[in-house]
C-alpha positions as CSV (number, residue, x, y, z in Angstrom):
1,M,-0.2,-0.1,-0.2
2,K,1.4,3.0,-0.7
3,I,1.0,6.6,1.6
4,W,1.4,10.4,0.3
5,A,4.3,11.3,2.6
6,K,6.7,14.1,2.7
7,V,10.1,12.6,3.4
8,T,13.4,15.3,3.2
9,I,16.6,15.0,0.5
10,K,19.4,14.3,1.4
11,D,22.1,14.7,-1.7
12,K,23.3,17.7,-1.5
13,N,23.5,19.7,-4.8
14,K,25.3,23.6,-5.1
15,E,23.8,23.5,-8.7
16,V,20.2,22.7,-7.7
17,E,20.3,24.6,-4.3
18,S,21.3,27.8,-6.5
19,V,18.6,27.2,-9.1
20,A,16.0,26.8,-6.6
21,K,16.8,30.1,-4.8
22,S,16.6,31.6,-7.7
23,L,13.3,30.4,-8.8
24,T,11.9,30.9,-5.4
25,N,13.4,34.4,-5.9
26,Y,11.5,34.2,-10.0
27,L,8.2,33.3,-8.7
28,Y,7.3,35.9,-6.3
29,G,10.1,37.6,-4.3
30,Y,10.2,40.7,-5.7
31,G,6.2,40.8,-7.0
32,P,2.4,40.6,-4.9
33,I,4.5,38.8,-2.4
34,H,6.0,41.4,-1.7
35,D,3.5,44.2,-1.9
36,L,2.0,41.7,0.8
37,C,3.9,41.6,3.1
38,R,4.0,45.6,3.3
39,K,0.1,45.4,3.5
40,Y,-0.3,42.7,6.2
41,N,3.4,43.4,7.9
42,I,4.3,40.0,7.4
43,N,8.0,40.2,9.8
44,Q,11.1,39.2,7.9
45,N,11.4,35.8,10.2
46,D,7.4,34.4,8.5
47,R,8.9,35.3,4.9
48,K,12.0,33.4,5.5
49,L,9.7,30.6,6.4
50,L,7.8,31.8,3.6
51,D,10.8,32.0,1.5
52,Q,12.2,28.5,2.7
53,Y,9.2,26.1,2.1
54,T,9.0,27.3,-1.2
55,A,13.0,26.8,-2.6
56,N,13.0,23.2,-1.1
57,R,9.8,22.3,-2.9
58,V,11.7,24.5,-5.9
59,A,14.6,22.5,-4.6
60,G,12.5,18.5,-4.3
61,L,11.1,19.1,-8.2
62,L,14.4,20.0,-10.2
63,M,16.2,16.9,-7.8
64,L,13.1,14.8,-9.4
65,Y,13.5,15.8,-13.0
66,L,17.2,16.1,-12.9
67,S,16.7,12.4,-11.5
68,K,14.0,11.2,-14.6
69,D,11.5,10.4,-12.0
70,I,9.1,11.4,-13.7
71,Q,6.6,9.3,-12.3
72,R,6.1,11.4,-8.7
73,I,6.3,14.4,-11.0
74,N,3.3,12.9,-12.3
75,D,2.1,12.4,-8.7
76,I,2.9,15.8,-7.5
77,A,0.9,17.2,-10.7
78,N,-2.3,15.0,-10.7
79,K,-2.2,15.3,-6.2
80,Y,-2.4,19.4,-6.8
81,N,-4.2,20.0,-9.7
82,I,-7.2,20.6,-7.9
83,D,-10.4,23.0,-9.2
84,A,-10.9,24.7,-6.2
85,V,-7.9,27.1,-7.1
86,N,-7.6,30.7,-6.8
87,M,-5.6,30.3,-10.5
88,D,-7.4,31.1,-14.0
89,N,-6.8,32.2,-17.5
90,I,-3.0,30.7,-16.9
91,K,-0.3,32.8,-19.4
92,P,3.4,32.0,-19.7
93,E,5.2,34.8,-19.3
94,I,8.8,34.5,-18.6
95,E,11.4,37.4,-18.2
96,G,15.1,37.7,-19.1
97,Y,17.1,39.7,-21.8
98,I,16.3,40.4,-24.7
99,E,18.2,40.7,-28.6
100,K,16.9,44.2,-29.9
């Protein structure tokens, strides 16, 4: 019988850690979450918890991707593909350097 459980990956990968930190900042570090922290007086320690949680999750996904564990990635996608979410009309968005 399979059960859903949270595990911590013991393997360290400095490149994954670096990318996870960067992606955490890219995803919401300087967007609406920054404004919400000021609006609702979210202190630095709570913000650090949010950032750490996100970076840990991103790093976990990156490790699964690098190990080509598509089944686990699919399991996560299926579990969290909830209809009653606060998102609709997803518009893929990126930013970065472009040639002019």
